[in-house]
N, C-alpha and C positions, 0 to 999 in steps of 0.2 A: 372634840379634841381628846386624845387619849391621855389617861392619867399617868401611865407608865410608858416611857419612851426608850428607844435605843440609846445606850450609853448611861442610863440611870443606874445608881447603885441601889440594890434592893436586898431585903432580908426575907427569908422564907419563914412564914408564920404557921404553916401546917404541912404535915406529911413527914416522910422519913428523913428529910434533910432540914427539919425545923431548926432555926437558929443560924443557919449558914447565910453568909452574905456573898454577893457577887455582882458583876456588871452585866446588864442586859445586852446580849449579842444580837438578838433578833426578836421582833414582835410579830406574831401571827394573828392578825386582826380577824380573819375569817373564823378561826376556831377559839378565839379569846385565850391564847396561850403565849408564853414568852420563853425564850431560851436564855438561861442564865449561866454565866461562866462558872464552872466548878460545882454546879448544882445539878441533881438528877442525872448523874452519870450512869450510863448503862453500857454493857458490853455488846459489841456487834461483830458477828463473824463476817469477814470480808474475803471474797474469792480472789484468787490471783487473776489479774486481767491485763489487757493491753491498752495503752493509751497512745496518743500520737508521739509522745516523747519516749516511749519504751514501756517496759513491763512495770506493773505495780506489784508490790509484795502483798501477799495475803496474810491472813491470821486473825487474831482477836484484837479489836481496837475498842477503846472506850470513848464514847461520844456523849455530848449533852443532849438529853431528851427534853421536849417541851414540858412546861409545868403551867398549870392553869393560873391565870392572872389574879384570881381571888386568893391564891395561896401565897402571894408575895405582897410586900408593902415597901414603900419608899423608905430608904435608910438615910438618916441624917448623921453624918460623921461627927459633927460638933457635939451633939447631945448623946450620940451612940444609942439612939432609939428609933423605932419606926414612927413615921409621920404620915398623916393624911394629906392628900393633895387636893386643893381646890382651884377654882378658876376665878379670877377677878378681871372685870372689863375696865379698860382705860381709854380715854380719848387722847389720841396722838395726832399732832399736826405734822403732816409730811407733804412737801411739795405744794404748800398752800391749801391743802385739803385736810379736813378733819376726818380721821378714821377711828373706828372702834377696834381695839386690839384686845385679845384675850391673853392674860398672863397667868402662868401656873404659879401657885403659892403653896407653901406648906402650912398646915394647920396642926397645932399640937395641943398638949395638955396645959392649957392656960397660957401658952406662949403667944407672942405677937406673930402676925402673919409675916412670912419671909419669902421673897422671890426666889425662884429656883434658877 
């Protein structure tokens, strides 16, 4: 189970964008990287091309580049701090059967565990 998932709010803890927060747009599991909205923006030169609906304009665009997952941490909006994420297993009865389910929880500086 991945600790950072699509849609999570994260804070950058290392690199040129240190301190910025944003929402995870995509998780690239094969390269251990995430794409975060508004973080690690780079310029990209785009050539004028043709699509099925017509021509696309070229020029210089800014896009979000992937950032390594070790350089981001889960951001808790209530405490406005970075939190660690852990996994807790629970026994859930569903359709007459007992199943083991993994639940993501935040672990903090002396705080109690809280479900995400």
